[in-house]
C-alpha positions as CSV (number, residue, x, y, z in Angstrom):
1,M,0.0,0.0,0.0
2,I,1.2,3.5,-0.7
3,S,1.6,6.2,2.0
4,S,-1.0,8.9,2.6
5,E,1.6,11.5,1.6
6,L,2.2,9.9,-1.8
7,F,-1.6,9.7,-2.3
8,K,-2.0,13.4,-1.4
9,Q,0.9,14.3,-3.8
10,V,-0.7,12.5,-6.7
11,M,-4.2,13.9,-5.9
12,R,-2.8,17.4,-6.1
13,H,-2.6,16.9,-9.8
14,W,-6.4,16.4,-10.1
15,A,-8.1,19.6,-11.0
16,S,-11.7,20.1,-9.8
17,T,-14.4,22.7,-9.7
18,V,-14.7,24.3,-6.3
19,T,-18.1,23.9,-4.7
20,I,-19.8,24.9,-1.5
21,V,-22.1,22.1,-0.2
22,T,-24.9,23.6,1.9
23,T,-27.5,21.9,4.0
24,R,-30.5,22.6,6.2
25,A,-31.7,20.7,9.3
26,D,-34.7,22.3,10.9
27,D,-33.8,26.0,11.3
28,T,-30.0,25.4,11.1
29,I,-28.2,26.2,7.8
30,Y,-24.6,25.3,7.3
31,G,-22.1,24.5,4.6
32,L,-18.5,23.8,3.6
33,T,-16.1,24.1,0.7
34,A,-15.7,20.8,-1.1
35,T,-14.1,19.3,-4.1
36,A,-15.2,15.8,-3.4
37,F,-18.2,15.9,-5.6
38,A,-19.2,13.9,-8.7
39,P,-22.1,13.2,-11.0
40,L,-23.4,9.6,-10.6
41,N,-26.5,8.9,-12.7
42,A,-28.3,10.8,-15.4
43,E,-31.6,8.9,-15.1
44,P,-32.6,9.6,-12.4
45,P,-30.3,12.6,-11.9
46,E,-28.0,11.8,-8.9
47,V,-24.8,13.1,-7.6
48,L,-22.5,12.2,-4.7
49,V,-20.6,14.3,-2.1
50,C,-18.0,12.9,0.3
51,I,-18.2,14.6,3.7
52,N,-15.8,14.1,6.5
53,K,-17.5,12.8,9.6
54,R,-15.7,15.3,11.8
55,T,-17.2,18.4,10.1
56,R,-20.2,20.2,11.5
57,T,-21.9,19.8,8.1
58,H,-21.9,16.0,8.3
59,P,-24.6,15.5,11.1
60,L,-26.7,18.2,9.6
61,I,-26.8,16.4,6.2
62,E,-27.7,13.2,8.1
63,Q,-30.4,14.9,10.1
64,G,-31.9,17.0,7.3
65,S,-31.3,14.6,4.4
66,V,-30.7,17.4,2.0
67,F,-27.8,19.2,0.4
68,C,-27.1,21.7,-2.4
69,V,-24.0,21.7,-4.5
70,N,-23.2,25.3,-5.4
71,F,-20.6,25.7,-8.2
72,L,-18.4,28.8,-7.6
73,V,-17.1,31.4,-10.0
74,P,-13.6,32.9,-9.6
75,E,-14.8,36.1,-7.8
76,L,-16.2,33.8,-5.1
77,K,-12.7,32.7,-4.0
78,P,-13.1,34.6,-0.7
79,L,-16.4,32.8,0.0
80,S,-14.7,29.5,-0.7
81,E,-12.0,30.3,1.8
82,R,-14.7,31.4,4.4
83,F,-16.6,28.1,4.0
84,A,-13.3,26.2,4.2
85,G,-13.1,27.2,7.8
86,R,-10.8,30.2,7.6
87,R,-13.4,32.3,9.5
88,P,-15.6,31.5,12.5
89,D,-18.5,29.2,11.9
90,E,-21.1,31.8,12.7
91,E,-19.7,34.1,9.9
92,R,-20.2,31.6,7.0
93,F,-23.5,33.0,5.8
94,A,-22.8,36.6,6.9
95,N,-23.8,38.9,4.0
96,V,-24.3,36.0,1.7
97,R,-27.3,36.1,-0.6
98,F,-29.1,32.8,-0.8
99,R,-32.6,31.3,-1.3
100,S,-34.3,28.0,-1.0
101,E,-35.5,25.8,-3.8
102,A,-37.0,22.3,-3.7
103,T,-35.2,20.9,-0.6
104,G,-34.7,24.0,1.6
105,A,-30.9,23.8,1.5
106,P,-29.4,27.2,0.7
107,V,-28.8,28.0,-2.9
108,L,-26.1,30.7,-3.2
109,S,-27.5,33.5,-5.4
110,D,-24.0,34.4,-6.9
111,A,-23.1,30.8,-7.7
112,L,-22.3,29.7,-11.3
113,A,-24.9,26.8,-11.0
114,Y,-26.4,24.6,-8.4
115,L,-27.8,21.1,-7.8
116,D,-30.4,20.9,-5.0
117,C,-30.5,17.3,-3.7
118,R,-32.4,15.0,-1.4
119,V,-30.3,12.2,0.2
120,V,-31.4,8.8,-1.2
121,R,-28.4,6.8,0.2
122,A,-25.5,7.2,2.5
123,L,-22.5,4.9,2.4
124,D,-19.9,4.6,5.1
125,A,-16.4,5.3,3.7
126,G,-14.1,5.3,6.7
127,E,-13.6,8.9,7.9
128,H,-16.1,10.1,5.3
129,T,-19.7,9.4,4.4
130,I,-20.6,9.3,0.7
131,F,-24.0,11.0,0.5
132,I,-25.9,10.2,-2.8
133,G,-28.5,12.8,-3.6
134,R,-31.3,12.8,-6.1
135,V,-31.3,16.2,-7.9
136,E,-34.7,17.9,-7.3
137,A,-33.8,21.3,-8.7
138,A,-31.0,22.7,-10.8
139,E,-30.1,25.8,-12.7
140,V,-27.2,27.5,-14.4
141,L,-27.3,31.0,-12.9
142,R,-24.4,32.6,-14.6
143,P,-23.9,30.9,-18.0
144,E,-21.4,33.5,-19.2
145,H,-18.9,32.6,-16.4
146,A,-16.2,29.9,-16.1
147,P,-15.9,27.9,-12.9
148,L,-13.4,28.4,-10.0
149,L,-10.9,25.5,-10.1
150,Y,-8.6,24.0,-7.5
151,F,-5.4,22.4,-8.6
152,H,-2.1,21.6,-6.9
153,G,-3.1,23.4,-3.7
154,H,-4.1,26.7,-5.4
155,Y,-7.1,28.3,-7.0
156,H,-7.2,28.6,-10.8
157,V,-9.4,29.8,-13.6
158,L,-9.5,28.2,-17.0
159,G,-6.3,29.3,-18.7
160,G,-4.2,30.0,-15.6
161,R,-3.6,30.3,-11.9
162,L,-5.6,32.7,-9.8
163,E,-3.6,34.7,-7.3
């Protein structure tokens, strides 16, 4: 078996779209920055997110059984950093415009696009849970924009590194 350090080194060469996964459980909203997201099925439309069990988001997704994957645009890099835990928890949604769609999970108004999902399965994956969600609402909000990307430990845009 390879070391976790070698695994991390190799995975730094995988570029991914930066997303904020939001959720709602009763009156509590929360979210985190995530790149562990993938489409799963087209019929019915399903996606998966992998959430670390130690995060505050994990039990809220379990309780509320909903999540929304919000794709970010480059100008939302500061929001990505905020939801990555670089600011206190209570500040994550401060001055952030959002609304609810089908599931009640927050849809970020300035996102590139979103997939609003209801959890249909949850799979134990060691320190993470793989939440599989059926997409109940989706929209491209800013079709003229490119996504914010994460590659080799840095943010990027199509065509180059974002400083």
